[in-house]
KETORKE-34961 format. One record per residue (C-alpha): residue number from 1; residue in three letters; x, y, z. Coordinates in pm, 1 decimal. Example, Ala and Ser with C-alpha at 12.3 -4.5 7.8 and 13.67 -1.06 7.14 Angstrom:
2
<gulo 1,"ala",<1230.0,-450.0,780.0>>,
<gulo 2,"ser",<1367.0,-106.0,714.0>>,
This chain:
147
<gulo 1,"unk",<-20.8,-6.0,11.5>>,
<gulo 2,"unk",<137.2,326.4,-84.9>>,
<gulo 3,"unk",<204.0,622.4,137.0>>,
<gulo 4,"unk",<-123.0,855.6,90.5>>,
<gulo 5,"unk",<-22.3,1205.8,261.0>>,
<gulo 6,"unk",<-257.2,1375.6,459.5>>,
<gulo 7,"unk",<-445.5,1714.6,325.8>>,
<gulo 8,"unk",<-226.8,1942.8,572.2>>,
<gulo 9,"unk",<98.3,1770.7,411.3>>,
<gulo 10,"unk",<-31.6,1829.3,90.9>>,
<gulo 11,"unk",<-116.3,2218.7,168.5>>,
<gulo 12,"unk",<256.9,2249.9,334.2>>,
<gulo 13,"unk",<423.5,2105.8,-10.3>>,
<gulo 14,"unk",<231.8,2367.2,-206.6>>,
<gulo 15,"unk",<305.5,2638.2,45.9>>,
<gulo 16,"unk",<690.5,2537.2,2.3>>,
<gulo 17,"unk",<666.0,2541.2,-392.2>>,
<gulo 18,"unk",<480.8,2877.6,-393.1>>,
<gulo 19,"unk",<758.5,3042.2,-166.1>>,
<gulo 20,"unk",<1069.9,2862.1,-250.5>>,
<gulo 21,"unk",<1021.4,2773.7,-617.3>>,
<gulo 22,"unk",<792.7,3022.8,-785.2>>,
<gulo 23,"unk",<823.4,3334.3,-592.7>>,
<gulo 24,"unk",<1184.2,3384.4,-683.0>>,
<gulo 25,"unk",<1104.1,3342.0,-1034.8>>,
<gulo 26,"unk",<828.6,3591.4,-1028.2>>,
<gulo 27,"unk",<960.5,3895.2,-808.6>>,
<gulo 28,"unk",<1031.1,4150.9,-1089.1>>,
<gulo 29,"unk",<627.1,4118.6,-1173.1>>,
<gulo 30,"unk",<484.9,4274.7,-827.6>>,
<gulo 31,"unk",<122.6,4169.4,-908.8>>,
<gulo 32,"unk",<203.2,3810.9,-934.7>>,
<gulo 33,"unk",<416.9,3789.8,-647.4>>,
<gulo 34,"unk",<139.6,3959.4,-438.7>>,
<gulo 35,"unk",<-106.1,3703.6,-571.4>>,
<gulo 36,"unk",<141.3,3411.0,-498.8>>,
<gulo 37,"unk",<217.1,3548.7,-107.9>>,
<gulo 38,"unk",<-188.5,3595.9,-72.2>>,
<gulo 39,"unk",<-213.9,3226.4,-215.2>>,
<gulo 40,"unk",<56.0,3111.3,55.1>>,
<gulo 41,"unk",<-120.2,3280.0,305.8>>,
<gulo 42,"unk",<-473.8,3151.5,212.7>>,
<gulo 43,"unk",<-333.9,2810.9,235.5>>,
<gulo 44,"unk",<-209.6,2850.3,576.2>>,
<gulo 45,"unk",<-518.3,2962.1,681.4>>,
<gulo 46,"unk",<-691.3,2636.3,515.5>>,
<gulo 47,"unk",<-413.5,2415.5,702.6>>,
<gulo 48,"unk",<-528.9,2576.8,1034.9>>,
<gulo 49,"unk",<-887.0,2520.8,981.4>>,
<gulo 50,"unk",<-821.0,2173.1,893.1>>,
<gulo 51,"unk",<-598.0,2122.2,1199.7>>,
<gulo 52,"unk",<-860.0,2280.7,1445.3>>,
<gulo 53,"unk",<-1182.7,2159.3,1288.0>>,
<gulo 54,"unk",<-1333.8,1974.0,1606.1>>,
<gulo 55,"unk",<-1701.2,1998.1,1544.5>>,
<gulo 56,"unk",<-1769.8,1759.7,1839.8>>,
<gulo 57,"unk",<-1594.7,1987.9,2099.4>>,
<gulo 58,"unk",<-1759.5,2281.2,1938.5>>,
<gulo 59,"unk",<-2105.3,2113.7,2013.5>>,
<gulo 60,"unk",<-2002.2,2015.5,2324.7>>,
<gulo 61,"unk",<-1966.8,2370.9,2425.5>>,
<gulo 62,"unk",<-2274.0,2479.6,2286.9>>,
<gulo 63,"unk",<-2443.4,2188.2,2503.7>>,
<gulo 64,"unk",<-2268.4,2313.4,2780.9>>,
<gulo 65,"unk",<-2435.1,2652.4,2737.7>>,
<gulo 66,"unk",<-2790.9,2549.6,2773.8>>,
<gulo 67,"unk",<-2948.7,2820.0,2605.2>>,
<gulo 68,"unk",<-3180.9,2572.5,2418.6>>,
<gulo 69,"unk",<-3169.2,2800.4,2099.9>>,
<gulo 70,"unk",<-3228.3,2478.0,1867.0>>,
<gulo 71,"unk",<-3443.3,2190.9,1961.4>>,
<gulo 72,"unk",<-3130.8,1992.7,1909.8>>,
<gulo 73,"unk",<-2941.3,2122.6,2167.0>>,
<gulo 74,"unk",<-3139.8,1915.6,2406.5>>,
<gulo 75,"unk",<-3193.6,1598.0,2175.2>>,
<gulo 76,"unk",<-2866.6,1547.0,2063.5>>,
<gulo 77,"unk",<-2582.2,1501.3,2332.7>>,
<gulo 78,"unk",<-2226.7,1527.9,2242.8>>,
<gulo 79,"unk",<-2159.2,1184.6,2183.5>>,
<gulo 80,"unk",<-2467.4,1164.5,1919.7>>,
<gulo 81,"unk",<-2323.4,1457.9,1757.8>>,
<gulo 82,"unk",<-1984.5,1276.6,1652.6>>,
<gulo 83,"unk",<-2207.1,994.2,1503.6>>,
<gulo 84,"unk",<-2376.6,1254.4,1259.1>>,
<gulo 85,"unk",<-2278.0,1308.9,916.6>>,
<gulo 86,"unk",<-2000.7,1618.3,889.8>>,
<gulo 87,"unk",<-2277.4,1780.2,658.3>>,
<gulo 88,"unk",<-2536.8,1741.9,919.8>>,
<gulo 89,"unk",<-2273.6,1848.9,1171.5>>,
<gulo 90,"unk",<-2200.4,2168.3,968.3>>,
<gulo 91,"unk",<-2585.7,2236.7,935.8>>,
<gulo 92,"unk",<-2647.5,2196.0,1302.1>>,
<gulo 93,"unk",<-2349.4,2438.7,1413.5>>,
<gulo 94,"unk",<-2431.2,2700.8,1133.5>>,
<gulo 95,"unk",<-2810.7,2694.1,1251.3>>,
<gulo 96,"unk",<-2706.5,2735.3,1594.7>>,
<gulo 97,"unk",<-2490.0,3023.4,1523.8>>,
<gulo 98,"unk",<-2755.6,3201.7,1334.9>>,
<gulo 99,"unk",<-2976.9,3154.1,1631.0>>,
<gulo 100,"unk",<-2695.7,3240.1,1893.2>>,
<gulo 101,"unk",<-2640.1,3616.7,1685.9>>,
<gulo 102,"unk",<-3012.3,3661.8,1708.3>>,
<gulo 103,"unk",<-3005.9,3586.9,2077.6>>,
<gulo 104,"unk",<-2743.6,3828.9,2139.6>>,
<gulo 105,"unk",<-2948.6,4077.5,1919.8>>,
<gulo 106,"unk",<-3223.6,4040.1,2115.0>>,
<gulo 107,"unk",<-3081.8,4064.8,2467.2>>,
<gulo 108,"unk",<-2959.6,4412.3,2389.1>>,
<gulo 109,"unk",<-2615.3,4555.6,2413.1>>,
<gulo 110,"unk",<-2677.6,4719.2,2749.1>>,
<gulo 111,"unk",<-2737.3,4361.7,2940.3>>,
<gulo 112,"unk",<-2562.2,4383.3,3281.2>>,
<gulo 113,"unk",<-2416.9,4084.8,3463.2>>,
<gulo 114,"unk",<-2563.6,3930.5,3753.7>>,
<gulo 115,"unk",<-2386.7,3610.0,3728.7>>,
<gulo 116,"unk",<-2690.1,3428.1,3534.8>>,
<gulo 117,"unk",<-2551.5,3217.4,3244.9>>,
<gulo 118,"unk",<-2822.9,3381.4,2999.2>>,
<gulo 119,"unk",<-2647.0,3733.6,3051.1>>,
<gulo 120,"unk",<-2436.2,3872.5,2830.2>>,
<gulo 121,"unk",<-2214.2,4088.9,3030.9>>,
<gulo 122,"unk",<-1816.5,4023.5,3104.3>>,
<gulo 123,"unk",<-1781.2,3676.0,3327.0>>,
<gulo 124,"unk",<-2156.3,3506.1,3193.5>>,
<gulo 125,"unk",<-2121.0,3194.5,3039.0>>,
<gulo 126,"unk",<-2207.5,3361.7,2686.1>>,
<gulo 127,"unk",<-1938.4,3611.5,2720.3>>,
<gulo 128,"unk",<-1668.1,3353.1,2780.3>>,
<gulo 129,"unk",<-1828.7,3114.7,2487.7>>,
<gulo 130,"unk",<-1818.0,3390.3,2258.4>>,
<gulo 131,"unk",<-1443.5,3513.4,2340.6>>,
<gulo 132,"unk",<-1317.7,3147.9,2327.5>>,
<gulo 133,"unk",<-1476.0,3135.3,1971.4>>,
<gulo 134,"unk",<-1334.2,3421.9,1856.3>>,
<gulo 135,"unk",<-1020.3,3348.0,1993.5>>,
<gulo 136,"unk",<-1018.8,3027.2,1790.9>>,
<gulo 137,"unk",<-1123.5,3217.8,1453.1>>,
<gulo 138,"unk",<-895.4,3471.6,1505.5>>,
<gulo 139,"unk",<-604.7,3200.1,1553.8>>,
<gulo 140,"unk",<-720.8,3017.8,1224.7>>,
<gulo 141,"unk",<-678.4,3334.5,1010.1>>,
<gulo 142,"unk",<-377.7,3525.1,1196.5>>,
<gulo 143,"unk",<-193.3,3279.1,1439.7>>,
<gulo 144,"unk",<3.6,3584.6,1516.7>>,
<gulo 145,"unk",<-313.7,3756.5,1695.1>>,
<gulo 146,"unk",<-306.6,3789.3,2086.8>>,
<gulo 147,"unk",<-632.1,3849.2,2239.9>>,
């Protein structure tokens, strides 16, 4: 059986080709050099997305929040979530994200903190949940970003 490289290895090989082989040959063409660097950066983003895409842990965090924005939050525990197809997992997460955004909008930006998990203020579960998600997303798009 032949070795089958993983997606991350393939992306890394393409990145190496762009920077080591292609870029030195096209340095005189500023637009092409720029496009090669942007492509190299996008491949890095894709690689980090693949590395960090643990959908089951995202659902576990949602399940812990107990906002019950979707009926599936009560019906599908994290163990059952991992047995769903990737397409169904992504659908549920996308649907939750939309409902979560609506929830935040409806609660208003002047919410005060009382320790209740349903509040939006600093220190609340919703605040910490969203802060963690923001850090994860920023790490994917720009790993040098510190929050």
